[in-house]
A tleap script that builds the chain and sets N, CA, C and O, in Angstrom:
source leaprc.protein.ff14SB
mol = sequence {
  NMET LEU ARG VAL PHE ALA PHE VAL ALA LEU
  ALA ALA SER LEU SER THR ALA SER VAL SER
  ALA GLN THR PRO PRO ALA GLN SER GLY PRO
  ASN ASN ASN ALA VAL ASN SER SER SER GLU
  ASN ASN SER ASN ALA PRO VAL ALA GLY ARG
  ASN SER PHE THR GLU GLY GLN ALA LYS SER
  ARG ILE GLU ALA ALA GLY TYR SER ASP VAL
  SER ASP LEU LYS LYS ASP ASP SER GLY VAL
  TRP ARG GLY LYS ALA LYS LYS GLY ASP LYS
  GLN ILE GLU VAL SER LEU ASP PHE GLN GLY
  ASN VAL ASN PRO ALA CASN
}
set mol.1.N position { 0.600 -0.921 -0.319 }
set mol.1.CA position { 0.102 0.008 -0.107 }
set mol.1.C position { 0.857 1.329 -0.142 }
set mol.1.O position { 0.557 2.253 -0.898 }
set mol.2.N position { 2.171 1.356 1.001 }
set mol.2.CA position { 2.927 2.375 0.805 }
set mol.2.C position { 3.433 2.670 -0.633 }
set mol.2.O position { 3.366 3.794 -1.132 }
set mol.3.N position { 4.010 1.442 -1.348 }
set mol.3.CA position { 4.350 1.626 -2.738 }
set mol.3.C position { 3.665 2.368 -3.930 }
set mol.3.O position { 4.137 3.065 -4.828 }
set mol.4.N position { 2.168 1.912 -3.576 }
set mol.4.CA position { 0.958 2.671 -4.233 }
set mol.4.C position { 1.157 4.108 -4.376 }
set mol.4.O position { 1.537 4.675 -5.401 }
set mol.5.N position { 0.740 4.881 -2.776 }
set mol.5.CA position { 0.958 5.734 -2.370 }
set mol.5.C position { 1.790 6.322 -3.032 }
set mol.5.O position { 1.576 7.185 -3.884 }
set mol.6.N position { 2.986 5.816 -2.621 }
set mol.6.CA position { 4.632 6.515 -3.143 }
set mol.6.C position { 4.495 7.047 -4.748 }
set mol.6.O position { 4.833 8.118 -5.250 }
set mol.7.N position { 3.817 5.774 -5.378 }
set mol.7.CA position { 3.962 5.572 -7.162 }
set mol.7.C position { 3.540 7.033 -7.425 }
set mol.7.O position { 4.095 7.864 -8.142 }
set mol.8.N position { 1.929 7.198 -6.338 }
set mol.8.CA position { 0.741 8.125 -7.103 }
set mol.8.C position { 1.121 9.470 -7.109 }
set mol.8.O position { 0.941 10.243 -8.049 }
set mol.9.N position { 1.927 9.870 -5.487 }
set mol.9.CA position { 2.664 10.871 -5.325 }
set mol.9.C position { 3.597 11.128 -6.103 }
set mol.9.O position { 3.944 12.290 -6.316 }
set mol.10.N position { 4.111 10.197 -6.607 }
set mol.10.CA position { 5.620 10.765 -7.786 }
set mol.10.C position { 5.192 11.007 -8.964 }
set mol.10.O position { 5.761 11.854 -9.653 }
set mol.11.N position { 4.052 10.274 -9.447 }
set mol.11.CA position { 3.195 10.651 -10.696 }
set mol.11.C position { 2.759 11.893 -10.707 }
set mol.11.O position { 3.133 12.780 -11.475 }
set mol.12.N position { 1.988 11.971 -9.886 }
set mol.12.CA position { 1.404 13.276 -9.798 }
set mol.12.C position { 2.168 14.942 -9.797 }
set mol.12.O position { 1.935 15.997 -10.387 }
set mol.13.N position { 3.235 14.443 -8.726 }
set mol.13.CA position { 4.380 15.719 -8.811 }
set mol.13.C position { 5.050 15.606 -10.068 }
set mol.13.O position { 5.476 16.695 -10.452 }
set mol.14.N position { 5.287 14.646 -10.838 }
set mol.14.CA position { 6.029 14.480 -12.387 }
set mol.14.C position { 5.024 15.402 -13.598 }
set mol.14.O position { 5.608 16.155 -14.377 }
set mol.15.N position { 3.549 15.258 -13.652 }
set mol.15.CA position { 2.902 15.988 -14.443 }
set mol.15.C position { 2.653 17.408 -13.962 }
set mol.15.O position { 2.572 18.259 -14.847 }
set mol.16.N position { 2.503 17.845 -12.551 }
set mol.16.CA position { 2.582 18.924 -12.581 }
set mol.16.C position { 3.526 19.906 -13.010 }
set mol.16.O position { 3.237 21.047 -13.371 }
set mol.17.N position { 4.898 19.306 -12.941 }
set mol.17.CA position { 6.502 19.934 -13.475 }
set mol.17.C position { 5.587 19.963 -14.702 }
set mol.17.O position { 4.765 20.880 -14.684 }
set mol.18.N position { 5.559 19.158 -15.753 }
set mol.18.CA position { 5.798 18.866 -16.953 }
set mol.18.C position { 4.448 20.203 -17.477 }
set mol.18.O position { 4.663 20.913 -18.459 }
set mol.19.N position { 3.412 20.313 -16.821 }
set mol.19.CA position { 2.460 21.212 -17.414 }
set mol.19.C position { 3.061 22.809 -16.839 }
set mol.19.O position { 2.937 23.724 -17.653 }
set mol.20.N position { 3.714 23.160 -15.440 }
set mol.20.CA position { 3.596 24.554 -15.375 }
set mol.20.C position { 5.534 24.658 -16.756 }
set mol.20.O position { 6.074 25.525 -17.443 }
set mol.21.N position { 5.685 23.806 -16.553 }
set mol.21.CA position { 7.324 24.287 -17.752 }
set mol.21.C position { 6.354 24.389 -19.231 }
set mol.21.O position { 6.833 25.312 -19.891 }
set mol.22.N position { 5.631 24.007 -19.681 }
set mol.22.CA position { 5.215 24.029 -21.097 }
set mol.22.C position { 4.093 25.675 -20.595 }
set mol.22.O position { 3.707 26.061 -21.698 }
set mol.23.N position { 3.671 26.375 -19.831 }
set mol.23.CA position { 3.470 27.500 -19.834 }
set mol.23.C position { 4.535 28.318 -19.904 }
set mol.23.O position { 5.600 28.222 -19.294 }
set mol.24.N position { 4.131 29.264 -20.811 }
set mol.24.CA position { 5.197 30.441 -21.265 }
set mol.24.C position { 4.713 31.327 -20.310 }
set mol.24.O position { 3.535 31.408 -19.962 }
set mol.25.N position { 5.968 32.224 -19.746 }
set mol.25.CA position { 5.022 33.515 -18.879 }
set mol.25.C position { 4.903 35.057 -19.989 }
set mol.25.O position { 5.712 35.471 -20.819 }
set mol.26.N position { 3.723 35.542 -19.619 }
set mol.26.CA position { 3.557 36.195 -20.662 }
set mol.26.C position { 5.134 37.316 -20.606 }
set mol.26.O position { 6.183 37.307 -19.961 }
set mol.27.N position { 4.461 38.264 -21.779 }
set mol.27.CA position { 6.114 38.721 -22.643 }
set mol.27.C position { 5.441 40.406 -21.739 }
set mol.27.O position { 4.394 40.983 -21.443 }
set mol.28.N position { 7.187 40.554 -21.630 }
set mol.28.CA position { 7.178 41.894 -20.467 }
set mol.28.C position { 7.724 42.980 -21.326 }
set mol.28.O position { 7.863 44.126 -20.897 }
set mol.29.N position { 8.158 42.476 -23.029 }
set mol.29.CA position { 8.855 44.073 -24.068 }
set mol.29.C position { 7.821 44.448 -24.436 }
set mol.29.O position { 6.753 44.155 -23.897 }
set mol.30.N position { 7.961 45.182 -25.445 }
set mol.30.CA position { 7.505 46.600 -25.803 }
set mol.30.C position { 6.418 45.869 -26.636 }
set mol.30.O position { 5.498 46.611 -26.979 }
set mol.31.N position { 6.351 44.977 -26.912 }
set mol.31.CA position { 4.894 44.654 -27.534 }
set mol.31.C position { 3.855 44.123 -27.063 }
set mol.31.O position { 2.935 43.701 -27.762 }
set mol.32.N position { 3.899 44.081 -25.586 }
set mol.32.CA position { 2.893 43.802 -25.143 }
set mol.32.C position { 2.533 45.004 -24.005 }
set mol.32.O position { 2.484 44.654 -22.826 }
set mol.33.N position { 2.350 46.031 -24.260 }
set mol.33.CA position { 1.603 47.188 -23.781 }
set mol.33.C position { -0.084 47.454 -23.340 }
set mol.33.O position { -0.977 47.420 -24.187 }
set mol.34.N position { -0.254 47.637 -22.341 }
set mol.34.CA position { -1.693 48.001 -22.278 }
set mol.34.C position { -1.896 49.109 -22.260 }
set mol.34.O position { -2.951 49.403 -22.822 }
set mol.35.N position { -1.160 50.201 -21.711 }
set mol.35.CA position { -1.278 51.413 -22.682 }
set mol.35.C position { 0.289 52.026 -23.292 }
set mol.35.O position { 1.288 51.909 -22.581 }
set mol.36.N position { 0.361 52.617 -24.539 }
set mol.36.CA position { 1.146 53.337 -24.721 }
set mol.36.C position { 1.516 54.695 -24.862 }
set mol.36.O position { 0.691 55.395 -25.448 }
set mol.37.N position { 2.433 55.176 -24.514 }
set mol.37.CA position { 2.704 56.669 -24.283 }
set mol.37.C position { 1.682 57.342 -25.159 }
set mol.37.O position { 0.892 56.697 -25.848 }
set mol.38.N position { 1.717 58.607 -25.116 }
set mol.38.CA position { 0.157 59.312 -25.797 }
set mol.38.C position { 1.448 59.963 -27.275 }
set mol.38.O position { 1.191 60.766 -28.172 }
set mol.39.N position { 2.511 59.375 -27.054 }
set mol.39.CA position { 3.015 60.010 -28.532 }
set mol.39.C position { 3.435 59.172 -29.273 }
set mol.39.O position { 4.222 59.523 -30.152 }
set mol.40.N position { 2.975 57.557 -29.134 }
set mol.40.CA position { 3.474 56.766 -30.028 }
set mol.40.C position { 1.665 55.771 -30.650 }
set mol.40.O position { 0.568 55.748 -30.091 }
set mol.41.N position { 1.924 55.403 -31.384 }
set mol.41.CA position { 0.400 54.233 -32.151 }
set mol.41.C position { 0.959 53.213 -31.929 }
set mol.41.O position { 2.172 53.418 -31.980 }
set mol.42.N position { 0.716 52.130 -31.688 }
set mol.42.CA position { 0.947 50.586 -32.037 }
set mol.42.C position { -0.032 50.011 -33.080 }
set mol.42.O position { -0.221 48.800 -32.970 }
set mol.43.N position { -0.682 50.637 -34.058 }
set mol.43.CA position { -1.901 50.503 -34.980 }
set mol.43.C position { -2.201 51.613 -35.670 }
set mol.43.O position { -1.841 52.644 -35.102 }
set mol.44.N position { -2.910 51.797 -37.031 }
set mol.44.CA position { -3.032 52.644 -37.639 }
set mol.44.C position { -4.820 52.804 -37.508 }
set mol.44.O position { -5.494 53.761 -37.891 }
set mol.45.N position { -5.209 51.775 -36.966 }
set mol.45.CA position { -6.933 51.666 -37.031 }
set mol.45.C position { -7.393 51.492 -34.906 }
set mol.45.O position { -6.724 51.248 -33.902 }
set mol.46.N position { -8.210 51.659 -35.064 }
set mol.46.CA position { -8.297 51.390 -33.430 }
set mol.46.C position { -8.660 49.484 -33.609 }
set mol.46.O position { -8.993 48.651 -34.452 }
set mol.47.N position { -8.338 49.608 -32.296 }
set mol.47.CA position { -7.896 47.877 -31.393 }
set mol.47.C position { -9.105 47.644 -30.827 }
set mol.47.O position { -9.222 48.243 -29.758 }
set mol.48.N position { -10.293 46.834 -31.219 }
set mol.48.CA position { -11.425 46.547 -30.187 }
set mol.48.C position { -10.540 45.718 -29.141 }
set mol.48.O position { -9.505 45.055 -29.213 }
set mol.49.N position { -11.594 46.136 -27.968 }
set mol.49.CA position { -10.945 45.507 -26.639 }
set mol.49.C position { -11.453 46.245 -25.556 }
set mol.49.O position { -11.701 47.438 -25.733 }
set mol.50.N position { -11.650 45.707 -24.436 }
set mol.50.CA position { -12.075 45.989 -23.338 }
set mol.50.C position { -11.303 47.426 -22.980 }
set mol.50.O position { -10.073 47.396 -22.938 }
set mol.51.N position { -12.093 48.858 -22.685 }
set mol.51.CA position { -11.312 49.708 -22.845 }
set mol.51.C position { -11.994 50.232 -21.349 }
set mol.51.O position { -13.183 50.193 -21.029 }
set mol.52.N position { -10.840 50.729 -20.559 }
set mol.52.CA position { -10.848 51.211 -19.025 }
set mol.52.C position { -11.107 52.407 -18.616 }
set mol.52.O position { -11.691 52.812 -17.611 }
set mol.53.N position { -10.535 53.028 -19.641 }
set mol.53.CA position { -10.475 54.567 -20.037 }
set mol.53.C position { -11.755 55.563 -19.529 }
set mol.53.O position { -12.570 55.992 -20.346 }
set mol.54.N position { -11.808 55.778 -18.545 }
set mol.54.CA position { -13.297 56.783 -18.255 }
set mol.54.C position { -13.080 57.985 -19.401 }
set mol.54.O position { -12.046 58.228 -20.024 }
set mol.55.N position { -14.291 58.616 -19.480 }
set mol.55.CA position { -14.805 59.655 -20.899 }
set mol.55.C position { -13.281 60.626 -20.074 }
set mol.55.O position { -12.202 60.518 -20.657 }
set mol.56.N position { -13.329 61.269 -19.113 }
set mol.56.CA position { -11.868 62.298 -19.365 }
set mol.56.C position { -11.075 61.916 -19.298 }
set mol.56.O position { -10.338 62.894 -19.170 }
set mol.57.N position { -10.234 60.735 -19.264 }
set mol.57.CA position { -9.084 60.020 -19.442 }
set mol.57.C position { -9.076 59.979 -20.695 }
set mol.57.O position { -8.012 60.440 -21.108 }
set mol.58.N position { -9.797 59.624 -21.570 }
set mol.58.CA position { -9.811 59.558 -23.211 }
set mol.58.C position { -9.831 61.055 -23.564 }
set mol.58.O position { -8.705 61.545 -23.653 }
set mol.59.N position { -10.886 61.908 -23.789 }
set mol.59.CA position { -10.329 63.379 -23.970 }
set mol.59.C position { -9.289 63.786 -23.085 }
set mol.59.O position { -8.906 64.889 -23.475 }
set mol.60.N position { -8.596 63.392 -21.995 }
set mol.60.CA position { -6.891 64.150 -22.080 }
set mol.60.C position { -6.236 63.419 -23.112 }
set mol.60.O position { -5.548 64.029 -23.932 }
set mol.61.N position { -6.398 61.905 -23.180 }
set mol.61.CA position { -5.685 61.349 -24.150 }
set mol.61.C position { -5.379 61.285 -25.587 }
set mol.61.O position { -4.382 60.885 -26.189 }
set mol.62.N position { -6.932 61.975 -26.130 }
set mol.62.CA position { -7.076 62.620 -27.470 }
set mol.62.C position { -6.445 63.873 -27.937 }
set mol.62.O position { -5.878 64.159 -28.992 }
set mol.63.N position { -6.809 64.825 -26.398 }
set mol.63.CA position { -6.008 66.053 -26.588 }
set mol.63.C position { -4.003 66.425 -26.358 }
set mol.63.O position { -3.291 67.319 -26.817 }
set mol.64.N position { -3.758 65.440 -25.597 }
set mol.64.CA position { -2.424 64.977 -25.657 }
set mol.64.C position { -1.542 64.581 -27.032 }
set mol.64.O position { -0.406 64.901 -27.383 }
set mol.65.N position { -2.507 63.794 -27.613 }
set mol.65.CA position { -1.775 63.374 -28.899 }
set mol.65.C position { -2.002 65.097 -29.956 }
set mol.65.O position { -1.414 65.134 -31.037 }
set mol.66.N position { -2.600 65.990 -29.648 }
set mol.66.CA position { -2.372 67.180 -30.374 }
set mol.66.C position { -4.084 67.701 -30.994 }
set mol.66.O position { -4.216 68.501 -31.920 }
set mol.67.N position { -4.798 67.308 -30.544 }
set mol.67.CA position { -6.361 67.379 -30.962 }
set mol.67.C position { -6.574 68.753 -29.855 }
set mol.67.O position { -5.755 69.171 -29.036 }
set mol.68.N position { -8.003 69.290 -30.156 }
set mol.68.CA position { -8.403 70.463 -29.605 }
set mol.68.C position { -9.942 69.736 -29.724 }
set mol.68.O position { -10.294 68.679 -30.249 }
set mol.69.N position { -10.782 70.917 -28.909 }
set mol.69.CA position { -12.596 70.945 -29.000 }
set mol.69.C position { -12.681 69.695 -28.963 }
set mol.69.O position { -13.544 69.519 -29.822 }
set mol.70.N position { -12.352 68.473 -28.508 }
set mol.70.CA position { -12.794 67.188 -28.378 }
set mol.70.C position { -14.552 67.116 -28.107 }
set mol.70.O position { -15.277 67.996 -27.642 }
set mol.71.N position { -14.757 66.327 -28.378 }
set mol.71.CA position { -16.693 66.237 -28.301 }
set mol.71.C position { -17.117 65.307 -28.853 }
set mol.71.O position { -16.682 64.786 -29.880 }
set mol.72.N position { -18.488 64.847 -27.887 }
set mol.72.CA position { -18.925 63.485 -27.987 }
set mol.72.C position { -18.701 62.086 -28.177 }
set mol.72.O position { -19.056 61.033 -28.706 }
set mol.73.N position { -17.927 62.678 -27.459 }
set mol.73.CA position { -17.021 61.504 -26.991 }
set mol.73.C position { -18.159 60.209 -26.174 }
set mol.73.O position { -18.597 60.195 -25.023 }
set mol.74.N position { -18.396 59.103 -27.456 }
set mol.74.CA position { -19.100 57.928 -27.029 }
set mol.74.C position { -18.087 56.557 -27.060 }
set mol.74.O position { -17.234 56.376 -27.929 }
set mol.75.N position { -18.388 55.540 -25.816 }
set mol.75.CA position { -17.658 54.436 -26.120 }
set mol.75.C position { -18.581 53.343 -27.345 }
set mol.75.O position { -19.761 53.622 -27.552 }
set mol.76.N position { -18.196 52.616 -27.793 }
set mol.76.CA position { -19.151 51.606 -28.798 }
set mol.76.C position { -18.605 50.802 -28.344 }
set mol.76.O position { -17.783 50.862 -27.430 }
set mol.77.N position { -19.147 49.516 -29.173 }
set mol.77.CA position { -19.826 48.089 -28.946 }
set mol.77.C position { -17.845 47.381 -28.538 }
set mol.77.O position { -17.545 46.724 -27.541 }
set mol.78.N position { -16.859 47.819 -29.681 }
set mol.78.CA position { -16.129 47.015 -29.729 }
set mol.78.C position { -14.698 48.190 -28.324 }
set mol.78.O position { -13.474 48.076 -28.256 }
set mol.79.N position { -15.373 48.870 -27.735 }
set mol.79.CA position { -14.804 49.296 -26.412 }
set mol.79.C position { -14.190 50.720 -27.304 }
set mol.79.O position { -13.306 51.388 -26.768 }
set mol.80.N position { -14.484 50.938 -28.062 }
set mol.80.CA position { -13.294 51.949 -28.502 }
set mol.80.C position { -14.329 53.298 -28.411 }
set mol.80.O position { -15.479 53.371 -28.845 }
set mol.81.N position { -13.426 54.489 -27.601 }
set mol.81.CA position { -13.972 55.955 -27.733 }
set mol.81.C position { -14.014 56.392 -28.956 }
set mol.81.O position { -12.879 56.494 -29.424 }
set mol.82.N position { -14.846 56.695 -29.674 }
set mol.82.CA position { -15.346 57.926 -30.527 }
set mol.82.C position { -15.866 59.284 -30.565 }
set mol.82.O position { -16.981 59.456 -30.073 }
set mol.83.N position { -15.072 60.568 -31.210 }
set mol.83.CA position { -15.342 61.338 -30.928 }
set mol.83.C position { -15.752 62.134 -32.107 }
set mol.83.O position { -16.205 61.626 -33.133 }
set mol.84.N position { -15.550 63.583 -31.895 }
set mol.84.CA position { -15.033 64.911 -32.552 }
set mol.84.C position { -14.218 65.841 -32.105 }
set mol.84.O position { -14.409 66.404 -31.027 }
set mol.85.N position { -12.805 66.208 -33.216 }
set mol.85.CA position { -11.976 66.953 -31.933 }
set mol.85.C position { -11.531 67.738 -33.862 }
set mol.85.O position { -11.893 67.426 -34.997 }
set mol.86.N position { -10.844 68.540 -33.440 }
set mol.86.CA position { -9.775 69.624 -34.304 }
set mol.86.C position { -8.597 69.262 -34.082 }
set mol.86.O position { -8.100 69.092 -32.969 }
set mol.87.N position { -7.881 69.069 -35.515 }
set mol.87.CA position { -6.384 69.177 -35.461 }
set mol.87.C position { -6.331 70.309 -36.562 }
set mol.87.O position { -6.834 70.249 -37.684 }
set mol.88.N position { -5.415 71.648 -35.852 }
set mol.88.CA position { -5.612 72.538 -36.444 }
set mol.88.C position { -6.704 73.637 -36.635 }
set mol.88.O position { -7.110 74.313 -35.689 }
set mol.89.N position { -7.151 73.772 -37.902 }
set mol.89.CA position { -8.345 74.549 -37.996 }
set mol.89.C position { -9.865 73.047 -38.617 }
set mol.89.O position { -11.088 73.171 -38.566 }
set mol.90.N position { -9.020 71.821 -39.124 }
set mol.90.CA position { -10.242 70.837 -39.347 }
set mol.90.C position { -10.690 70.066 -38.467 }
set mol.90.O position { -9.944 69.381 -37.768 }
set mol.91.N position { -12.371 70.060 -38.336 }
set mol.91.CA position { -12.650 68.892 -37.798 }
set mol.91.C position { -12.793 67.698 -38.330 }
set mol.91.O position { -13.044 67.306 -39.470 }
set mol.92.N position { -12.532 67.021 -37.005 }
set mol.92.CA position { -12.507 65.933 -38.306 }
set mol.92.C position { -12.742 64.479 -36.857 }
set mol.92.O position { -12.529 64.982 -35.753 }
set mol.93.N position { -13.025 63.292 -36.785 }
set mol.93.CA position { -13.695 62.013 -36.370 }
set mol.93.C position { -12.685 61.239 -35.544 }
set mol.93.O position { -11.975 60.394 -36.089 }
set mol.94.N position { -12.609 61.468 -34.414 }
set mol.94.CA position { -10.951 60.268 -33.921 }
set mol.94.C position { -12.036 59.323 -33.220 }
set mol.94.O position { -13.254 59.162 -33.292 }
set mol.95.N position { -10.771 58.685 -32.374 }
set mol.95.CA position { -10.684 57.040 -32.096 }
set mol.95.C position { -9.612 56.982 -30.982 }
set mol.95.O position { -8.485 57.460 -31.110 }
set mol.96.N position { -10.185 56.190 -29.595 }
set mol.96.CA position { -9.160 55.976 -28.873 }
set mol.96.C position { -9.552 54.657 -28.643 }
set mol.96.O position { -10.765 54.585 -28.443 }
set mol.97.N position { -8.845 53.362 -28.590 }
set mol.97.CA position { -8.828 52.142 -28.324 }
set mol.97.C position { -8.302 51.906 -26.980 }
set mol.97.O position { -7.785 52.885 -26.442 }
set mol.98.N position { -8.335 50.567 -26.185 }
set mol.98.CA position { -7.625 50.626 -24.952 }
set mol.98.C position { -6.468 50.140 -24.854 }
set mol.98.O position { -6.145 49.535 -23.832 }
set mol.99.N position { -5.795 50.272 -25.673 }
set mol.99.CA position { -4.351 50.413 -25.712 }
set mol.99.C position { -3.645 51.844 -25.914 }
set mol.99.O position { -2.430 51.909 -26.097 }
set mol.100.N position { -4.569 53.134 -25.868 }
set mol.100.CA position { -4.148 54.193 -25.860 }
set mol.100.C position { -4.008 54.755 -27.155 }
set mol.100.O position { -3.794 55.961 -27.280 }
set mol.101.N position { -4.131 53.809 -28.367 }
set mol.101.CA position { -3.932 54.259 -29.836 }
set mol.101.C position { -5.100 55.310 -30.274 }
set mol.101.O position { -6.269 54.935 -30.358 }
set mol.102.N position { -4.597 57.008 -30.622 }
set mol.102.CA position { -5.087 57.887 -30.652 }
set mol.102.C position { -5.425 57.787 -32.753 }
set mol.102.O position { -4.434 57.409 -33.377 }
set mol.103.N position { -6.377 58.027 -33.398 }
set mol.103.CA position { -6.645 57.549 -34.645 }
set mol.103.C position { -7.857 58.754 -35.050 }
set mol.103.O position { -8.897 59.127 -34.508 }
set mol.104.N position { -7.044 59.169 -36.423 }
set mol.104.CA position { -8.398 60.099 -37.244 }
set mol.104.C position { -9.372 58.616 -37.375 }
set mol.104.O position { -9.151 57.416 -37.210 }
set mol.105.N position { -10.561 59.466 -37.769 }
set mol.105.CA position { -11.331 58.235 -38.711 }
set mol.105.C position { -10.854 58.011 -39.894 }
set mol.105.O position { -10.436 59.100 -40.288 }
set mol.106.N position { -10.652 57.111 -40.798 }
set mol.106.CA position { -10.643 56.798 -42.068 }
set mol.106.C position { -11.738 57.129 -42.825 }
set mol.106.O position { -11.767 56.851 -44.024 }
savepdb mol mol.pdb
quit
């Protein structure tokens, strides 16, 4: 009986070790940013995803990207903030995704 218990314990520890060895850690490099700095985009179009920016944070982020008079901000079903803003003297539509990418509408 003791041998059976020892065998089961050994088998369990080996299977646990092999499972943890197959699970790679999350990337910590530059391609794994949840939020980018205000001066860089990693996408030319908004990326769908759960957006934790509040409306005020979204407005500030868009303004930090060089836009003014940000208005009509609404979060769509894809988690992207969309609204209107001015760039220079031109009124355009802009978006802010969960990664912090600010893009003009195409």
